[in-house]
TORGU-123673 format. One record per residue (C-alpha): residue number from 0; x, y, z. Coordinates in steps of 0.001 Angstrom, whole numbers, plus 524288, in hexadecimal, padded with zeros to 5 digits. Example, Ala and Ser with C-alpha at 12.3 -4.5 7.8 and 13.67 -1.06 7.14 Angstrom:
2
0  8300C  7EE6C  81E78 $
1  83566  7FBDC  81BE4 $
REM end
This chain:
661
0  7CC25  8625D  53F54 $
1  7D897  86A67  53DE0 $
2  7DED6  8662F  54A8B $
3  7ED4E  86466  54CA1 $
4  7F255  85697  54B60 $
5  7FF9D  852F9  55111 $
6  80095  84563  54B71 $
7  80BA8  84293  5423A $
8  80A39  83985  536C9 $
9  80B09  82B43  53B27 $
10  815F6  82318  535AD $
11  81DC9  82E96  5308C $
12  82B77  8315A  53590 $
13  82A7D  8400C  534A9 $
14  837E3  842B5  53A66 $
15  83F1F  83A43  530B8 $
16  83716  83F1C  52548 $
17  838F4  84D73  528B3 $
18  8478E  84B9B  52AA7 $
19  8482F  84562  51D40 $
20  8401E  8501D  516DD $
21  847D8  85B17  51D19 $
22  854B2  854B0  51936 $
23  850D6  851EC  50B2E $
24  8498C  85EB4  508D5 $
25  8550C  867F5  50616 $
26  85CC6  85D72  4FEFE $
27  8511B  85A0B  4F663 $
28  84F08  86861  4F2DD $
29  85D55  86A1A  4EF09 $
30  85D39  85D7D  4E704 $
31  8505E  86120  4E05D $
32  8555E  86E9B  4DC7D $
33  86210  8691C  4D6E9 $
34  85AC3  85E6B  4CF96 $
35  85106  86844  4CA1C $
36  85BD4  870FA  4C4DA $
37  862F0  86561  4BED0 $
38  8565F  86111  4B83D $
39  8538E  86EBA  4B30A $
40  86121  87008  4AD55 $
41  860B3  8624B  4A7A7 $
42  853D1  8653D  4A0E1 $
43  85871  872E7  49CF8 $
44  84DA1  8799C  4A49C $
45  8562A  8854E  4A78F $
46  84A95  88E4D  4A9C7 $
47  845D1  885B9  4B4D8 $
48  85393  8851B  4BA53 $
49  8545A  893E5  4BA81 $
50  8478C  894E4  4C1E4 $
51  84BA8  889A9  4CA89 $
52  85724  8917E  4CFB1 $
53  84D7C  89A07  4D720 $
54  84832  88E53  4DE98 $
55  8536F  884A5  4DE1C $
56  85E03  88D7D  4E3A4 $
57  85632  89239  4EF8F $
58  851A2  88439  4F1D0 $
59  85F9D  87F52  4F2AA $
60  863DF  88AC8  4FB34 $
61  858A2  8888E  50498 $
62  85B8A  879F7  50565 $
63  869CC  87CC9  5087D $
64  86511  885DE  51347 $
65  85BF0  87B19  51826 $
66  86767  871AD  51921 $
67  86E67  87C32  520F7 $
68  86353  87E51  52AA3 $
69  861EE  86F96  52C59 $
70  86F62  87002  53299 $
71  86DEE  87CEE  539D4 $
72  862EB  87D09  543AA $
73  85E52  88AD3  546D6 $
74  853E5  88E8A  550A4 $
75  849B2  896E2  54A04 $
76  845BA  8A3D3  54FD7 $
77  83E72  8B011  54BD9 $
78  84622  8B8E9  542EB $
79  846C8  8C6CD  54802 $
80  85094  8CBCF  53E42 $
81  84A18  8D930  53D3F $
82  84751  8DCD3  54B82 $
83  84A9E  8EB17  54932 $
84  83F8D  8EC83  53F5C $
85  832D4  8EFF5  5460D $
86  825B9  8EB79  5410B $
87  820DF  8F981  54142 $
88  82B7A  8FE84  53810 $
89  829ED  8F2CE  52F09 $
90  81B3A  8F51B  52EAD $
91  81D76  90334  52A9B $
92  826C8  8FE3B  5203A $
93  81C69  8F49E  51BA0 $
94  8124E  8FF83  51A98 $
95  81BAE  907F3  512B8 $
96  81E9D  8FD24  50905 $
97  8103B  8F989  50806 $
98  80C0F  90767  504BD $
99  81763  90829  4FB22 $
100  812D6  8FBCC  4F421 $
101  80501  90138  4F2E1 $
102  80A3B  90E07  4ED68 $
103  81220  90683  4E340 $
104  80602  8FEFD  4DF03 $
105  7FDEB  90B6D  4DDE6 $
106  80886  911E5  4D5BB $
107  809E9  905D2  4CD04 $
108  7FC21  90157  4C95D $
109  7FC18  8F4F7  4C15C $
110  809F7  8F11E  4C513 $
111  8129F  8ED1C  4D05D $
112  8201E  8F344  4CECD $
113  82C69  8ED8D  4D4A7 $
114  82D24  8F731  4DFE4 $
115  81FA4  8F2CF  4E469 $
116  8259B  8E59D  4E7A4 $
117  83092  8EBFF  4EF4B $
118  82617  8F23D  4F7C7 $
119  8204C  8E49E  4F976 $
120  82DBA  8DF71  4FD36 $
121  82EDB  8EA65  50736 $
122  821B4  8E65F  50CED $
123  825BE  8D839  50E41 $
124  832E6  8DBD0  51427 $
125  82C6C  8E45B  51E67 $
126  823C8  8D8CA  52221 $
127  82F75  8CF8F  521BA $
128  83731  8D81F  52B17 $
129  82B74  8D8E3  53431 $
130  82AEB  8CA0D  5352F $
131  838EF  8C9A8  53A00 $
132  83842  8D59F  5429D $
133  836FF  8D521  5515E $
134  82912  8DA3A  552C9 $
135  82265  8D357  5476F $
136  8139D  8D4A3  546D8 $
137  80D95  8C8EA  53F99 $
138  80082  8CFAD  53D43 $
139  80757  8DB3C  5370B $
140  81000  8D292  52E86 $
141  80429  8CAD7  529D2 $
142  7FC71  8D743  526E3 $
143  807E5  8DCBF  51F37 $
144  80967  8CFFA  517B1 $
145  7FB0A  8D059  513E3 $
146  7FC66  8DE8E  50F90 $
147  8081B  8DB4C  506F0 $
148  800AB  8CFFE  500CF $
149  7F50C  8D8C6  4FDDB $
150  7FE32  8E30B  4F83E $
151  80433  8D950  4EEC1 $
152  7F71A  8D35B  4EAFC $
153  7F024  8E03A  4E87B $
154  7FC06  8E595  4E14B $
155  7F842  8DBC3  4D6CD $
156  7E994  8D9BE  4D75C $
157  7E5D6  8E80F  4D92F $
158  7F13A  8EE2A  4D1E2 $
159  7EE62  8E8B5  4C46A $
160  7E257  8EAF9  4BC28 $
161  7DE53  8DCAD  4BC76 $
162  7E736  8D28F  4C2A4 $
163  7E3CC  8C4CC  4BE07 $
164  7EF40  8BC8F  4C2BD $
165  7EF46  8AFAB  4BB82 $
166  7E167  8B34E  4B6E7 $
167  7DA87  8AA66  4C0CB $
168  7D592  8B6E3  4C720 $
169  7CD08  8B991  4BB33 $
170  7C3C9  8ADD7  4BC1D $
171  7C287  8AFB4  4CAC5 $
172  7BE6C  8BDD6  4C8C4 $
173  7B490  8B926  4BEBF $
174  7AEBD  8AEB6  4C7A6 $
175  7AE28  8B861  4D2DC $
176  7A72A  8C223  4C9F9 $
177  79D18  8B7D6  4C67C $
178  79B5B  8B49E  4D4EC $
179  799A5  8C2FD  4D870 $
180  79068  8C56B  4CD1B $
181  7876A  8B9C4  4CF84 $
182  7886A  8B92A  4DE43 $
183  78B02  8AA93  4DDD1 $
184  795C7  8A12D  4DA54 $
185  798CA  89EA8  4CC0B $
186  7924F  89360  4C4B0 $
187  79A0D  886DB  4C2D0 $
188  79920  88894  4B410 $
189  7A19F  894C0  4B50E $
190  7ACD3  88F45  4BD1C $
191  7B07D  88476  4C692 $
192  7B299  88F46  4D082 $
193  7A3F9  88E64  4D2AD $
194  7A78C  88391  4DC37 $
195  7B1E8  88BFB  4E2DD $
196  7AB65  8994C  4E431 $
197  7B066  89F1E  4F100 $
198  7BB37  8A772  4EB22 $
199  7B258  8ADB9  4E108 $
200  7A783  8AFE4  4EAF7 $
201  7B16B  8B6BC  4F3BC $
202  7B623  8BFBF  4E8BF $
203  7A849  8C29B  4E42F $
204  7A378  8C5A7  4F1F3 $
205  7AF13  8CE9F  4F478 $
206  7AC3E  8D5E2  4E7D6 $
207  79E08  8D7C0  4EBAC $
208  7A115  8DC1B  4F993 $
209  7ABF0  8E578  4F5A9 $
210  7A4AF  8EA43  4E97C $
211  7B072  8E803  4E0B7 $
212  7B2E9  8E00E  4D47B $
213  7B59E  8D18F  4D590 $
214  7C357  8D3B4  4D03F $
215  7C68F  8DDB5  4DACC $
216  7C00E  8D512  4E4EA $
217  7C8D9  8C9AB  4E15C $
218  7D529  8D1C8  4E2A6 $
219  7D150  8D998  4EEAF $
220  7CB74  8CF7A  4F7C6 $
221  7D3F1  8C3B1  4F4D5 $
222  7E0FE  8CA4E  4F7BE $
223  7DE67  8CCA3  50660 $
224  7D8E8  8BEE3  507C8 $
225  7E52B  8B976  5018E $
226  7EE59  8C1E5  509B7 $
227  7E8DB  8BD63  516CE $
228  7EE57  8AFCA  5143F $
229  7FAEF  8B5C5  5197D $
230  7F499  8B709  526EA $
231  7EF53  8A91D  526F8 $
232  7FCA7  8A431  522C2 $
233  80354  8AB49  52DF9 $
234  7FAE8  8A4E6  5385E $
235  7FC21  897AE  531BC $
236  80B04  89839  5318D $
237  80BA0  89DDC  53F40 $
238  803B2  89246  54442 $
239  80DAA  88902  53E70 $
240  81A6B  88FFD  541B1 $
241  816F6  898D1  54D22 $
242  82133  8A1CE  5473D $
243  81CDF  8AFA6  54435 $
244  82846  8B314  53B5F $
245  826FE  8A711  532B7 $
246  81844  8A911  531BE $
247  8193C  8B760  52DE5 $
248  8247D  8B503  5248E $
249  81D0D  8A9FD  51DEB $
250  81136  8B2CD  51C0C $
251  81981  8BD91  515F9 $
252  82006  8B3E5  50CC2 $
253  812B4  8AE2C  50970 $
254  80CF5  8BB79  50614 $
255  818C7  8BEB2  4FD94 $
256  819F7  8B20E  4F5C1 $
257  81776  8B368  4E73B $
258  80D31  8A897  4E742 $
259  80556  8AEEA  4F22C $
260  80680  8BC75  4EC0B $
261  80213  8B77F  4DEC9 $
262  7F608  8B0C6  4E41A $
263  7F314  8BCDA  4EC2C $
264  7EFD2  8C3A1  4DF64 $
265  7E893  8B790  4DA8D $
266  7DF54  8B46C  4E5B3 $
267  7D67C  8AB4C  4DE38 $
268  7CFB0  89ED0  4E293 $
269  7DBCC  8968A  4E4E7 $
270  7E226  8A1D6  4EC33 $
271  7D630  8A2E0  4F4E8 $
272  7D75C  89445  4F761 $
273  7E56B  8968A  4FB8A $
274  7E12D  8A12B  50514 $
275  7D788  89807  50B7A $
276  7E1C1  88D37  50BA2 $
277  7EA80  895EA  51401 $
278  7DEE7  898CE  51CD0 $
279  7DBEC  88A45  51DBE $
280  7E9F0  8872F  521AD $
281  7E921  891BD  52C14 $
282  7DC97  88BC8  5317A $
283  7E1FB  87DEC  53157 $
284  7EE1E  881A0  538E3 $
285  7E6C5  88AF1  541E8 $
286  7DEC4  87FA0  54716 $
287  7EB16  87A40  54D5D $
288  7EE20  886F6  5548C $
289  7E106  88CE1  5586B $
290  7D6D7  888C8  5624B $
291  7CA9E  88BFF  55A78 $
292  7CBCA  880F4  550C1 $
293  7BD94  87F5C  54CD1 $
294  7BCBC  88C7D  5460A $
295  7C989  889F2  53ED6 $
296  7C4E7  87C9B  53A67 $
297  7B816  8826E  5359A $
298  7BF4E  88D02  52E25 $
299  7C835  882AB  5283C $
300  7BC8E  87B6E  5229E $
301  7B6E4  8882B  51D4D $
302  7C3DB  88B64  516CD $
303  7C44C  87DA6  51103 $
304  7B6EA  87FD1  50AF2 $
305  7BB49  88D28  50611 $
306  7C731  88704  4FF86 $
307  7BE3F  87D42  4F8D8 $
308  7B582  887E9  4F350 $
309  7BF7C  8924D  4EFB0 $
310  7C7F4  88B53  4E5A2 $
311  7C694  87F08  4DDB8 $
312  7D3CD  87838  4DE8C $
313  7DB83  87EC6  4E975 $
314  7D682  8762C  4F476 $
315  7DC05  86943  4EF1B $
316  7E931  87003  4ED9E $
317  7E857  874FE  4FB90 $
318  7E49C  86758  50016 $
319  7F0F7  86229  4F9AE $
320  7F8EE  86C0F  50168 $
321  7F22E  867CD  50DF5 $
322  7F5A6  859B1  50AC1 $
323  803F7  85D9F  50974 $
324  802C6  8651C  5163A $
325  7FCF5  85941  51D11 $
326  807C2  850B1  51790 $
327  811E7  85A65  51C89 $
328  80BF1  859E3  52A22 $
329  80C80  84B05  529B3 $
330  81AC1  84AAF  52585 $
331  81F43  854D3  52F7C $
332  817ED  84D98  53A23 $
333  815A8  85908  54359 $
334  80876  85F6E  54598 $
335  7FD77  85E08  53BCE $
336  7F58A  86A6D  539EB $
337  7EDD9  866EB  52DAB $
338  7E185  85FE4  531C2 $
339  7DF4B  853A0  529BC $
340  7D071  8536F  52BFF $
341  7CF9D  86173  52711 $
342  7D7FF  85DE3  51B5C $
343  7CE8C  852E6  5180E $
344  7C2FD  85C1B  519CE $
345  7C94F  865D7  51087 $
346  7CA86  85B66  5060B $
347  7BCA2  856BA  50818 $
348  7B74B  86494  506BA $
349  7BD99  867D5  4F9C7 $
350  7BC8E  85A4B  4F388 $
351  7AE28  85917  4F725 $
352  7AB83  86692  4F18D $
353  7B2EA  86386  4E515 $
354  7AC66  856AE  4E208 $
355  79EA9  85930  4E727 $
356  79CBE  86798  4E3FD $
357  7A73B  86C77  4DAA6 $
358  7A792  85FFC  4D28E $
359  7A638  867C9  4C5E5 $
360  7B2F1  86EB0  4C950 $
361  7B977  8617D  4CB6A $
362  7B499  85CB5  4BE31 $
363  7B816  868EB  4B693 $
364  7C4C0  86D4B  4BCEC $
365  7CB20  86228  4C455 $
366  7C803  855E0  4BCA6 $
367  7CE13  85AD7  4AFE0 $
368  7DB02  85D2B  4B6C8 $
369  7DC11  84ECE  4BA51 $
370  7DB55  849E8  4AC5E $
371  7E630  84075  4A8EB $
372  7EB2B  8484C  49D33 $
373  7EF79  8531E  4A66D $
374  7F71B  849E6  4AF30 $
375  7FD48  84009  4A608 $
376  80997  84811  4A3A0 $
377  810B1  85398  4A993 $
378  80EAD  8603D  4A20E $
379  817E6  86BAE  4A3DC $
380  8132D  879A4  4A2EC $
381  81949  882B2  49913 $
382  81DED  88C9A  4A31D $
383  82B0B  88633  4A515 $
384  82FC3  889C0  49768 $
385  82EFC  8981C  49AC6 $
386  83886  8973A  4A620 $
387  8447D  899FE  49DBE $
388  83E76  8A6CB  49941 $
389  83DB2  8AC58  4A701 $
390  84579  8B888  4A9B2 $
391  84D89  8BB75  4B5BD $
392  842CD  8C41D  4BB3E $
393  83961  8B88D  4BAA9 $
394  84303  8AFDD  4C1C6 $
395  84470  8BA00  4CC8A $
396  8363A  8B710  4CF8D $
397  83A9F  8A9D4  4D4BA $
398  842CA  8AFAD  4DFAC $
399  8377A  8AF8E  4E93C $
400  83653  8A0E4  4E6DA $
401  844E3  89FBC  4E9C5 $
402  843B6  8A6A9  4F6E1 $
403  83758  89F1A  4FA12 $
404  83D92  891F2  4F736 $
405  849D6  8951A  4FEED $
406  84296  89848  50B7C $
407  837FA  88E05  5098F $
408  8416A  882A0  50838 $
409  8489D  8874B  51461 $
410  83BB7  887A1  51BBE $
411  83802  87A00  516F6 $
412  84551  87457  51A58 $
413  84567  87A11  52808 $
414  8378C  87585  52B04 $
415  83A17  867BC  52615 $
416  8462E  866D3  52E9D $
417  83F9C  86C80  53AB5 $
418  83255  8662C  53968 $
419  83078  86126  54745 $
420  8256D  867DA  54EB9 $
421  82496  871DC  543D2 $
422  81825  871DD  53BC3 $
423  81E46  87BBD  53270 $
424  825FC  8701E  52D32 $
425  81936  86AEF  527A9 $
426  81807  8771E  51F65 $
427  82661  875C6  51BD5 $
428  8241D  86819  51673 $
429  81793  86CB8  50FF6 $
430  81F13  877D3  5095F $
431  82943  86E30  50484 $
432  81EBC  86578  4FE97 $
433  81779  870C6  4F82F $
434  8231D  878F7  4F400 $
435  821C7  8734E  4E668 $
436  814C8  87A90  4E527 $
437  81B12  887A1  4E832 $
438  82832  888E7  4E177 $
439  82B2B  88802  4D2D7 $
440  82D6D  879DD  4CEFB $
441  82BB1  870A3  4C348 $
442  81DCF  86D23  4C77D $
443  819C2  87AD6  4C34D $
444  81C84  8770F  4B52B $
445  813BA  86AFA  4B52D $
446  80676  86E04  4AF2E $
447  7FF17  86411  4B776 $
448  803D4  86A5D  4C413 $
449  80355  8788C  4BFE7 $
450  7F6E1  878FC  4B7B0 $
451  7EF02  86CAB  4B9AB $
452  7EF98  86BFD  4C88C $
453  7F3FB  87A12  4CB34 $
454  7FEC6  8768D  4D4A5 $
455  803B6  8848C  4D32A $
456  7F8A9  888FE  4DC23 $
457  7FF3B  88226  4E784 $
458  808F1  88D6D  4E7EA $
459  7FF21  8961D  4EEBD $
460  7F9FF  88B6F  4F7B7 $
461  8076B  887F8  4FD1F $
462  80C3C  8961D  4FDD4 $
463  80903  897CD  50C83 $
464  81116  88BCB  50FEA $
465  81C3E  8904A  5073D $
466  81C29  89DCA  50D62 $
467  81CB7  897A5  51AE1 $
468  82826  88ECB  51784 $
469  82F42  899F7  510CC $
470  82D5F  8A278  51CD7 $
471  83211  8975F  52579 $
472  83DFE  8957A  51CD4 $
473  8415A  8A3F2  51D22 $
474  84023  8A3AD  52BF0 $
475  84922  897CC  52CE3 $
476  852FA  89D7C  52352 $
477  85398  8AA4C  52ABF $
478  8557A  8A36E  537CF $
479  86105  89BBE  53290 $
480  866D7  8A793  52BAB $
481  86647  8AF8E  5382B $
482  86D0F  8A468  53F62 $
483  8783B  8A2C4  535BF $
484  879F3  8B054  52FC5 $
485  878AF  8BEA4  5333F $
486  86AF5  8C36F  53619 $
487  86C30  8CEBB  52C9B $
488  87080  8C5CB  5216F $
489  865A7  8BBF3  523DD $
490  85B70  8C6B8  524C5 $
491  86048  8CCBE  5181A $
492  86010  8BFB3  510E0 $
493  85280  8BBD2  51592 $
494  84CF5  8C968  512C1 $
495  852E2  8C8FF  5051D $
496  84CED  8BBA7  5021E $
497  83FDC  8BFFC  507B1 $
498  84038  8CC51  4FF47 $
499  84341  8C48C  4F2EE $
500  837CD  8BB80  4F5AB $
501  82E72  8C6C7  4F831 $
502  83286  8CF39  4ECAC $
503  83308  8C47F  4E26B $
504  8268E  8BE0F  4E728 $
505  81EA4  8CAA8  4E751 $
506  823A7  8CF10  4D9F8 $
507  821F0  8C21D  4D2F5 $
508  81553  8BD7F  4D95F $
509  80DE0  8C594  4CF5F $
510  8173B  8C807  4C41D $
511  8112A  8D4D0  4BFE6 $
512  81C64  8DE55  4C1B4 $
513  82265  8E4C9  4B5C7 $
514  8304E  8E34A  4BAE4 $
515  82EE4  8D483  4B96F $
516  8301D  8D63B  4AAB1 $
517  82870  8D006  49FAD $
518  825B8  8C39D  4A755 $
519  81D78  8CA7F  4B1A1 $
520  80F86  8C5B6  4B123 $
521  80448  8CF3D  4B0DB $
522  7F931  8C775  4B6BA $
523  7EFA5  8D29D  4B52F $
524  7E84F  8DA3F  4AAD7 $
525  7EACD  8E8BA  4A8D4 $
526  7E01E  8F2EC  4A70F $
527  7E2F7  8F388  4987D $
528  7E1AD  8E4CD  4972C $
529  7D4E4  8E532  49EA8 $
530  7D00B  8EFD8  4956F $
531  7D29C  8E6D2  489F7 $
532  7CB98  8DB9D  490A4 $
533  7C015  8E476  493A8 $
534  7BF57  8E806  48540 $
535  7BC30  8D9BA  48294 $
536  7B231  8D95A  48D8A $
537  7ABF7  8E5EA  488C3 $
538  7AAC0  8E2EE  47A54 $
539  7AA5D  8D412  4798E $
540  79E76  8CE08  48040 $
541  7A10F  8C0D5  48664 $
542  79505  8BB44  47FA5 $
543  7995A  8BF36  471FD $
544  79EA7  8B5E8  467BA $
545  7AB48  8BDB7  46705 $
546  7AFF8  8BC69  474F3 $
547  7BC72  8B4A8  47282 $
548  7C882  8BAC0  478AF $
549  7D684  8B675  47603 $
550  7E0EF  8BB42  47F66 $
551  7EBBB  8B72E  488C4 $
552  7E9E8  8AE76  494A1 $
553  7E7FB  8B920  49ED5 $
554  7DE5F  8C102  496BB $
555  7D6C8  8B4D5  492D7 $
556  7D426  8B22D  4A11B $
557  7CE83  8BFD6  4A24E $
558  7C505  8BD87  49701 $
559  7C188  8B02D  49C32 $
560  7BB6F  8B714  4A7BE $
561  7B0DB  8C050  4A2CA $
562  7ACFC  8CC9A  4A9FC $
563  79F45  8CB85  4AF7E $
564  7973B  8D816  4AF50 $
565  79401  8DBF5  4BD3A $
566  78646  8E041  4B959 $
567  782F3  8D3D6  4B1FD $
568  7757C  8CF01  4B592 $
569  778B5  8C0FE  4B232 $
570  784F3  8B8E4  4B212 $
571  78846  8B5EF  4A401 $
572  7961A  8B0EA  4A49B $
573  79D73  8B005  497E5 $
574  7AB9A  8B195  49448 $
575  7B3B7  8B4F8  48896 $
576  7B918  8AA20  4802D $
577  7C70D  8ACE3  48411 $
578  7D2BC  8A629  47E26 $
579  7E137  8A715  4803C $
580  7E97B  8AA83  4748A $
581  7EF81  89D79  47130 $
582  7F7A1  8A1BE  4658C $
583  7FA1B  8AFCF  4614F $
584  7FB6A  8AB1D  45343 $
585  7ED01  8A778  45381 $
586  7E81A  8B4C2  45818 $
587  7E212  8B81A  44ABB $
588  7DA0D  8AB86  44B8E $
589  7D3C8  8AEB2  458A5 $
590  7C53F  8B19D  4585A $
591  7C36B  8BBEE  462AE $
592  7CA22  8C6AA  46A40 $
593  7D8D4  8C619  46C93 $
594  7DCA4  8CD37  47914 $
595  7EB32  8CFCB  47AB8 $
596  7F154  8D5DA  486C4 $
597  7FBD3  8DC60  47E90 $
598  80369  8E354  48940 $
599  80468  8D71A  49186 $
600  808D8  8CF61  4858C $
601  813C0  8D917  482CF $
602  81761  8DA1D  4913B $
603  81868  8CBE4  49521 $
604  8109C  8C37D  48B9F $
605  8037A  8BCA6  48C43 $
606  7FF0C  8AEDA  48F19 $
607  7F801  8A8FD  48386 $
608  7F378  89AF3  4822B $
609  7E8B2  89198  47E75 $
610  7DE43  88AF0  4867F $
611  7E09A  87CDB  48A34 $
612  7D558  87361  48AD3 $
613  7D9F1  86D23  4977E $
614  7D710  87368  4A485 $
615  7D58B  880CF  49E31 $
616  7E3F0  88397  4A068 $
617  7EB56  88C25  49703 $
618  7F71F  88A06  48E71 $
619  7FC47  897CC  48FA3 $
620  80851  89C4B  488AF $
621  80F9B  8A8E9  48AD2 $
622  80F90  8B230  47F1A $
623  81A6E  8BB9C  4824F $
624  81ADF  8C98B  47D42 $
625  82793  8C7F4  475B8 $
626  829BA  8CE73  46856 $
627  82749  8C1D9  460B2 $
628  81A3F  8BFB7  4676E $
629  81690  8CDFB  465AB $
630  81895  8CCC8  456FC $
631  8112F  8BFEA  45674 $
632  805B3  8C56C  45E23 $
633  8054D  8D1E9  45621 $
634  80553  8CA24  44977 $
635  7F9D7  8C1BE  44DAC $
636  7F20A  8CD65  452BA $
637  7F1ED  8D32E  44502 $
638  7E6C8  8CA02  44206 $
639  7DE81  8D06C  44C9F $
640  7D82B  8DDBC  44EA4 $
641  7DAE5  8E563  45AF8 $
642  7CE3D  8EA19  46144 $
643  7D37A  8EEC4  46E51 $
644  7E0A2  8F362  47326 $
645  7E70B  8F9B7  47EE2 $
646  7F550  8F95C  48369 $
647  7F352  8EC46  48A40 $
648  7E9A7  8E481  48221 $
649  7E50A  8E298  4741E $
650  7D8B1  8DBC8  46F5F $
651  7D783  8D622  46196 $
652  7CD57  8CFB5  458CC $
653  7CEDA  8C91A  44B77 $
654  7CFA3  8D1F3  43F6E $
655  7C206  8CD9B  43B4F $
656  7BC7C  8D1F9  44844 $
657  7B3D2  8C912  45046 $
658  7A955  8C6A0  44635 $
659  7B021  8BA63  4416E $
660  7B0B5  8B417  44EBB $
REM end
């Protein structure tokens, strides 16, 4: 079923097409960048132009380098630039930095200071030097990469009182609590996730086995599962390239990318689908290199079923990526590793399940998104208007994208030029076709792409391919630099670029550090904020007539998910009538409790907004803690009575109390 086919596409002149693509590729990138800047200046979108410098400049530089390597053929060879460094000494160095990073976290509970990230940089550099040393040990490098990933993940999820990310963690904790409490999957009336229960069953079972809370279970057990994708990725890339250095380097770059780090702290259903997607790719390619194919084929079918039952919409997106991968194989015209019968089976499995079992999900969640009023005109999101307000420290966070794009385009250009008898060229073409999903571009401002069809989620799904092409590009760049410049200079330049990528990516993946200024996001609740929330839970029953809560977006998601008593004899699910503050001038008119995270408002502002009737999406607006807004908020709060207060949160009710509600 997953056998290797050596037939090229009939009727397609692959040689001519690939020569054309490789020739036009760098020229098209240069032309597109110049045209984009001219358009931005003509339309006075100077904020976009400023951000565009961080992608446009490295894109042009990489394309100029591609044109250079097209003329200068260099035989590739392993880079042993650090032969004097022994693996043993670098391992000791790794252990020292690792212990140092843990000490920093223990001395800084609830924060991640700047010097913590320098310890992380030291860890990555020790691994980087091992890859290019003479006695590299792949197993050791992979183990160290997994340990760094776990360090960065737990420095967020276990370091803060309650990390919530983009708040999607909250409903998944709730559903897992219901699953653990009842011992069965949730009813369909509660959520469409009743049709996709595997993730919540896994979290609930882990909580029961380990005798810990569901919240701790989610954070503790998902991180190791997520981190082992590094190992699967190594074997997958090594099958394709048969190059140990490129494979290890790609895995290190994958583990350090901001997208991968962010989702490592947000291992929810779609992240679990991504994990199994990497496993599925490993199984598909393994069939072509191992003798025992029956077991691999059986496991592939099991993983396909798992993907169908773990998340509602990830599988169609993954199918689209497989279609692009199949098309890339057809265009390149070399070996075909993706089995077409298995691809058809994958589509049959999920489509049959959707339309014959989970048809309520299709009716409630998918059909509304295809209504004509959502597709008749392009709608731009409001985020673009905030670009001009970005500070220099925010723009520095784009440097990792600059380094990524520079090496990735070099890798794509080299693979397109040297495609013959090289399956890696398939992934190079695939990366070119999917690069638009990964880097900042105008599509990210279109509401239909970003919100309606969630194209932004492709970033995680294509991240393994991008890491591979970036690693390949770094390898190519270093080989050419060694050939045409001094070894010491090339090593210094590559190490510097690698360090910039690692440091910026690790710092900005979760923007929680105080040195990032007022714009740093705090995607977690503090103990004082939780105390205020618990005051509502303690004194306001969910079945009372006075259970309306008005607050910001993040806190409203917390109240949307009620706490279920562990000793409850029956499942009586109810939630607070939570609302987002739509207009601070209408606070005196609200009929219920007003919960304000005061410290967060003064520190970096809060997201307020009103509910939309379509697709349950939110029209959030940013209410910044500037003096004018402070005065406006204080003036409107005079019409309310404060019933609870601590340094981080205040709770109010109308002057007349709750009797008039």
